C-alpha positions, -999 to 999 in steps of 0.1 A, spaced: 115 118 -129 78 107 -127 65 91 -162 32 111 -159 45 142 -156 68 131 -191 35 118 -205 19 147 -198 45 170 -207 47 151 -243 12 148 -249 -4 183 -239 15 202 -266 2 177 -293 -33 181 -281 -49 200 -261 -20 231 -257 -10 230 -293 9 256 -302 -8 265 -337 -45 254 -327 -45 265 -293 -14 294 -289 -17 306 -325 15 308 -326 38 303 -357 14 307 -380 36 327 -402 51 291 -417 15 284 -432 20 316 -453 57 306 -461 68 269 -470 36 249 -466 28 248 -507 56 218 -511 51 187 -486 88 182 -490 101 219 -477 74 215 -452 87 187 -441 124 202 -436 111 238 -421 93 212 -391 125 192 -390 141 223 -382 121 236 -353 121 203 -336 156 203 -335 157 239 -327 132 236 -302 143 206 -284 178 218 -283 171 255 -274 151 243 -239 177 215 -229 205 243 -232 185 270 -218 172 245 -189 208 231 -183 220 268 -178 190 288 -167 205 295 -128 239 308 -144 218 328 -169 217 366 -151 181 376 -156 190 412 -170 206 391 -202 180 362 -202 161 374 -236 199 380 -254 212 350 -239 179 329 -251 186 344 -290 220 338 -290 209 297 -280 182 297 -305 206 312 -331 236 288 -330 209 257 -339 191 275 -363 227 280 -381 234 243 -375 204 236 -395 209 261 -422 241 249 -425 233 209 -429 208 220 -450 229 238 -475 257 209 -473 232 182 -478 198 194 -501 209 226 -515 182 225 -538 153 230 -509 178 252 -495 177 277 -521 133 270 -519 129 282 -488 156 313 -488 151 329 -455 126 314 -441 155 290 -426 166 319 -410 140 329 -396 131 300 -370 154 324 -352 120 348 -345 92 316 -343 68 321 -311 67 285 -305 109 284 -299 110 310 -275 81 309 -262 87 275 -244 122 286 -237 105 315 -213 77 295 -203 90 264 -198 127 255 -203 133 280 -176 113 266 -147 121 227 -154 150 204 -156 165 199 -188 155 169 -198 117 175 -192 124 207 -209 138 187 -243 110 165 -238 84 199 -242 109 209 -269 100 181 -285 68 176 -284 64 218 -291 76 208 -323 59 176 -333 27 197 -327 32 225 -345 47 201 -372 17 177 -377 -5 205 -383 16 226 -411 22 190 -427 -18 185 -428 -20 220 -444 8 210 -469 -4 179 -483 -39 195 -491 -24 226 -505 4 203 -529 -25 180 -537 -51 208 -543 -26 233 -560 0 216 -580 -19 177 -581 10 165 -568 23 150 -535 61 154 -527 69 163 -560 50 132 -576 24 137 -597 -9 122 -582 -38 139 -601 -40 136 -639 -45 160 -667 -83 161 -659 -79 178 -625 -83 216 -625 -54 231 -602 -67 255 -577 -43 282 -576 -47 299 -544 -37 269 -529 -5 276 -541 -5 315 -532 -1 328 -498 -36 333 -492 -37 295 -495 -21 288 -461 -40 311 -440 -73 298 -457 -59 264 -451 -47 271 -412 -86 284 -404 -105 257 -412 -86 235 -393 -85 256 -368 -125 257 -372 -130 222 -374 -110 212 -344 -126 241 -321 -161 225 -335 -150 191 -325 -136 202 -287 -170 221 -280 -192 190 -292 -170 174 -268 -173 190 -241 -209 192 -242 -214 150 -250 -191 150 -219 
């Protein structure tokens, strides 16, 4: 496997083909879990685990999967890994598991997971698909973590549950409410697109 191909596969989802900034996929999570940094980290790790291993598994068996039941097989594989994430989280961190509620299970419907399986894993070898799935999860993850950091800081005055801003800080209620997630996402997308456009003009 060419080193250049591996590097491109890993870096592309982190930058110019980021699943959130460019493809606008998986944005429901910005609404659901990004009001707390700890919850967001758990969700990010769950998506990375599921995306990477689902892509690897589908790629491994891509030649044996009949095209007429392809989507059903993909959904079954993704659901299996999501159930593993849910069981592990419930066993080792039941408090966050309760806070996230049904959102861990909804990883099954995350467009990023199915999108990478369909667009990449079905056409590429297992190792490369694993790298693509991991990188796509990371690209999705760092966007959500940035949003969660700002939302928790401005909305609660805390970072990872620890008080950072004192009593002088007036908490922004909108940041812990669902609109705060989309508000922050819109700002990030605007900033990134503005940066890309300026870079293009300068280039």
